[in-house]
C-alpha positions as CSV (number, residue, x, y, z in Angstrom):
1,M,13.3,10.3,3.5
2,S,13.8,12.0,6.9
3,D,14.6,10.1,10.1
4,D,11.2,11.0,11.5
5,G,9.5,9.7,8.4
6,Q,11.4,6.4,8.6
7,R,10.5,6.0,12.3
8,A,6.8,6.7,11.5
9,R,6.8,4.2,8.7
10,S,8.4,1.6,10.9
11,T,5.9,2.2,13.7
12,I,3.0,1.9,11.3
13,R,4.3,-1.3,9.7
14,D,5.0,-2.8,13.1
15,R,1.5,-2.1,14.2
16,L,0.1,-3.6,11.0
17,A,2.2,-6.7,11.4
18,A,0.7,-7.2,15.0
19,Y,-2.8,-6.5,13.7
20,D,-2.9,-8.5,10.4
21,D,-2.8,-12.3,10.1
22,I,-0.9,-12.1,6.8
23,P,2.4,-10.4,5.8
24,R,2.4,-6.9,4.3
25,H,1.0,-6.8,0.7
26,P,3.6,-6.9,-2.0
27,D,2.1,-3.8,-3.6
28,S,2.7,-1.7,-0.6
29,G,5.8,0.5,-0.8
30,D,7.2,3.9,0.0
31,Y,5.9,7.3,-1.0
32,A,7.5,8.5,-4.3
33,D,9.3,5.2,-4.9
34,P,9.5,5.1,-8.7
35,R,9.3,1.2,-8.7
36,R,5.8,1.3,-7.0
37,R,2.5,2.6,-8.1
38,E,1.1,4.7,-5.2
39,W,-2.5,4.2,-6.2
40,K,-2.2,0.5,-5.6
41,Q,-1.4,1.1,-1.9
42,Y,-4.8,2.7,-1.4
43,M,-6.7,-0.2,-2.9
44,L,-5.1,-3.3,-1.4
45,P,-7.2,-6.4,-1.6
46,E,-7.9,-8.7,1.3
47,T,-5.3,-11.3,0.3
48,N,-1.7,-11.1,-0.9
49,A,-2.5,-13.3,-3.8
50,E,-4.5,-10.6,-5.5
51,S,-3.4,-7.4,-7.1
52,V,-5.3,-4.6,-8.8
53,A,-4.3,-4.5,-12.5
54,R,-5.3,-1.0,-13.3
55,C,-6.4,2.1,-11.5
56,P,-10.2,2.1,-11.1
57,L,-10.2,5.9,-10.6
58,S,-9.2,6.5,-14.2
59,E,-12.7,5.3,-15.3
60,R,-15.5,7.8,-15.3
61,S,-18.3,7.1,-12.9
62,R,-21.7,6.4,-14.5
63,W,-23.8,7.7,-11.7
């Protein structure tokens, strides 16, 4: 990751820490990190005790 990218991520995480009452969710990670599932970062639950087990976007909508 570039230096600019690292600074941007740090700024975002600092702002989130000041905004949120709880620590960063354990499912949040870095883009393209093979140890993390990126889709989980877009569907973080309200508490850190919860985690999404499978991607809900893989299901077909029944609308």
